[in-house]
Structures are given as C-alpha cells and as structure tokens.
C-alpha positions as MATLAB code, in Angstrom:
seq = 'XXXXXXXXXXXXXXXXXXXXXXXXXXXXXXXXXXXXXXXXXXXXXXXXXXXXXXXXXXXXXXXXXXXXXXXXXXXXXXXXXXXXXXXXXXXXXXXXXXXXXXXXXXXXXXXXXXXXXXXXXXXXXXXXXXXXXXXXXXXXXXXXXXXXXXXXXXXXXXXXXXXXX';
ca = [
     -10.645    6.343   24.357;
     -12.405    5.980   21.007;
     -16.126    5.278   20.979;
     -15.775    3.674   17.561;
     -13.020    3.518   14.969;
     -14.157    5.068   11.701;
     -12.733    3.499    8.535;
     -13.895    2.005    5.271;
     -12.616   -0.838    3.083;
     -12.026   -0.389   -0.628;
      -9.977   -1.710   -3.537;
      -6.499   -0.287   -3.918;
      -5.571    2.247   -6.555;
      -2.230    3.283   -8.041;
      -2.392    6.367   -5.819;
      -2.136    4.087   -2.764;
       1.319    2.749   -3.634;
       3.362    5.135   -1.398;
       1.166    4.346    1.635;
       1.114    0.632    0.766;
       4.904    0.662    0.767;
       4.873    1.986    4.355;
       2.395   -0.723    5.422;
       4.423   -3.452    3.683;
       7.602   -2.308    5.440;
       5.791   -2.409    8.808;
       4.190   -5.794    7.968;
       7.510   -7.417    7.084;
       9.231   -6.015   10.148;
       6.463   -6.990   12.581;
       5.724  -10.405   11.111;
       9.102  -11.638    9.860;
      11.647   -9.221   11.408;
      12.926   -8.515    7.886;
      12.930   -5.624    5.483;
      10.452   -5.576    2.621;
      12.184   -7.047   -0.433;
       9.813   -5.609   -3.024;
       9.711   -2.359   -4.942;
       6.927    0.074   -5.656;
       7.533   -0.503   -9.385;
       6.926   -4.270   -9.069;
       3.924   -3.631   -6.828;
       2.426   -1.393   -9.518;
       3.294   -3.903  -12.255;
       2.074   -7.081  -10.556;
      -0.845   -5.785   -8.483;
      -4.223   -4.439   -9.532;
      -5.320   -7.702  -11.124;
      -2.150   -8.580  -13.042;
      -0.978  -11.193  -10.508;
      -3.018  -10.368   -7.409;
      -5.652   -8.010   -5.999;
      -5.539   -5.847   -2.878;
      -8.059   -4.222   -0.589;
      -7.230   -1.581    1.990;
      -8.807   -0.074    5.063;
      -8.754    3.687    5.082;
      -9.248    5.759    8.236;
     -11.446    8.834    8.322;
      -8.314   10.980    7.853;
      -7.620    9.056    4.583;
      -4.647    7.226    6.113;
      -4.307    3.597    5.039;
      -4.414    1.443    8.155;
      -4.479   -2.090    6.746;
      -4.207   -4.162    3.594;
      -5.040   -7.626    2.382;
      -3.699   -9.151   -0.822;
      -5.398  -12.075   -2.525;
      -5.354  -14.091   -5.720;
      -7.755  -16.414   -7.475;
      -7.136  -20.091   -6.904;
      -8.563  -23.411   -7.951;
      -9.119  -26.586   -5.959;
      -8.440  -29.483   -8.297;
      -9.599  -32.024   -5.677;
     -13.174  -30.739   -5.848;
     -13.058  -28.696   -9.076;
     -13.967  -25.430   -7.353;
     -12.975  -21.841   -8.038;
     -12.020  -19.742   -5.061;
      -9.443  -17.359   -3.721;
      -6.482  -17.253   -1.393;
      -5.498  -14.496    1.006;
      -1.788  -14.006    0.349;
      -1.045  -11.492    3.087;
      -3.035   -9.421    5.551;
      -1.784   -6.700    7.884;
      -3.459   -4.230   10.214;
      -1.447   -1.375   11.705;
      -1.144   -2.187   15.432;
      -2.857    1.114   16.321;
      -5.972   -0.122   14.496;
      -6.026   -3.742   15.651;
      -9.010   -4.921   17.659;
     -11.557   -2.849   15.724;
     -12.711   -5.544   13.267;
     -10.595   -4.238   10.392;
      -9.195   -7.660    9.403;
     -12.666   -9.196    9.396;
     -13.952   -6.469    7.083;
     -10.994   -6.985    4.750;
     -11.731  -10.716    4.580;
     -15.423  -10.040    3.918;
     -14.492   -7.651    1.094;
     -12.253  -10.298   -0.468;
     -14.885  -13.013   -0.004;
     -17.459  -10.809   -1.716;
     -15.170  -10.282   -4.702;
     -14.365  -13.989   -4.924;
     -18.055  -14.832   -4.799;
     -18.827  -12.250   -7.514;
     -16.260  -14.018   -9.709;
     -17.979  -17.374   -9.173;
     -15.688  -18.614   -6.405;
     -16.926  -20.911   -3.668;
     -14.151  -20.773   -1.055;
     -11.536  -18.537    0.493;
      -8.366  -19.843    2.078;
      -5.444  -18.380    3.954;
      -2.760  -19.205    6.443;
      -1.491  -17.472    9.545;
       2.176  -16.818   10.127;
       3.911  -19.094   12.582;
       4.093  -16.313   15.122;
       0.529  -15.054   14.963;
      -2.839  -16.722   15.048;
      -5.421  -15.865   12.402;
      -8.475  -14.620   14.270;
     -11.841  -14.654   12.586;
     -14.911  -13.304   14.305;
     -18.129  -13.749   12.365;
     -21.691  -13.872   13.669;
     -20.517  -13.879   17.263;
     -18.352  -16.980   16.834;
     -14.624  -16.626   17.370;
     -12.047  -19.202   16.379;
      -8.272  -19.030   16.326;
      -6.444  -20.911   13.595;
      -2.736  -21.660   13.372;
      -3.023  -23.902   10.324;
      -4.340  -23.381    6.815;
      -7.905  -22.132    6.790;
     -10.544  -22.831    4.201;
     -14.019  -21.393    4.449;
     -16.827  -22.078    2.071;
     -18.320  -18.782    0.998;
     -21.865  -20.008    1.591;
     -20.791  -20.641    5.187;
     -19.084  -17.261    5.409;
     -22.190  -15.427    4.301;
     -24.629  -17.756    6.046;
     -24.127  -20.067    8.987;
     -20.539  -19.997   10.234;
     -18.452  -23.078    9.604;
     -14.758  -23.540    9.000;
     -13.237  -26.450    7.196;
      -9.803  -27.972    7.686;
     -10.772  -30.296    4.838;
     -12.419  -28.327    2.106;
     -15.699  -29.848    1.072;
     -17.961  -27.071   -0.144;
     -21.472  -27.872   -1.265;
     -22.084  -26.422   -4.712;
];
C-alpha cells in the first residue's frame, strides 16, 4: 500500500501528445464505451491555446496519469469572464489521491490569472463529479459553476451563477 501518491500538475507540452493519446483512448472507453475519434495531429493543432488548454498530472516516474482540458468562456447573463472544464480524466490506478482536485485548482488558477471569475463543468451521465475542497465534499450530477473567490476562499457552489465582482 502506498503511503502517499507522488505526482505533480503542469501544463501540457507537445511532447505529451503520445501519452495524451493513450489517456484519451482510456477516457473515451471508460466514460462513453467508444473509441477516441480524434487524431494526434488535430490535438496538436487545436490544443495548447489555439482552441483549448490542457493540464496533466505526472507521476514520479514521468508517466502521465490524468488530464483536464478547459477553454475560456463568458457568461453573458452577468458579463463575467471565466472558464469551462471540457473534459477531465484520471487513470483508475490513480483515482482517490486528489489528482482531479489538483487539476481543477490548476485550471482555476489559470482562469483567475486571466481575469476570470468562475469555473464551470459538467459530469458525465454515468459518473458524479466529486469536488473535495477545505474538508467539504459534494457530489454533483448537473452543471457546476463555482465562483473563483469561493474556490480560493470559503467553499460555495452555485447552481445559479451569481459571482460577486
């Protein structure tokens, strides 16, 4: 049994594409029981800020164990910049070690650095989106919106997004 899983979260690089392909194949199979319909060429073309951003978790042995893709978004109802988690996957062997939470924090930090005030995402129909922050655990099966001031301060989640500016 592991005393503690050792990994770190970082932005993706072009060198990660072969390992990302493996994670995307596993993600699609586990989540949707389908094959990945993308290509490494399109991933290289559209990722890395062109259409979306990605962060990865890397184990001590430099193996990629998880990814999260996100894109900037805008809430016209409240005129707020923010970001949306497009997809998130943690290799089953690394689940339960807080990897997903660290990926979300990394994305939230980047969104906040770009002037964003919220992060949103949605769980698949088959899996709940678990967020554990500051000792509070909630399970969501519907769209999630969190104000970044709440994410970095007192925990609150919002089904209706009203973020104090």
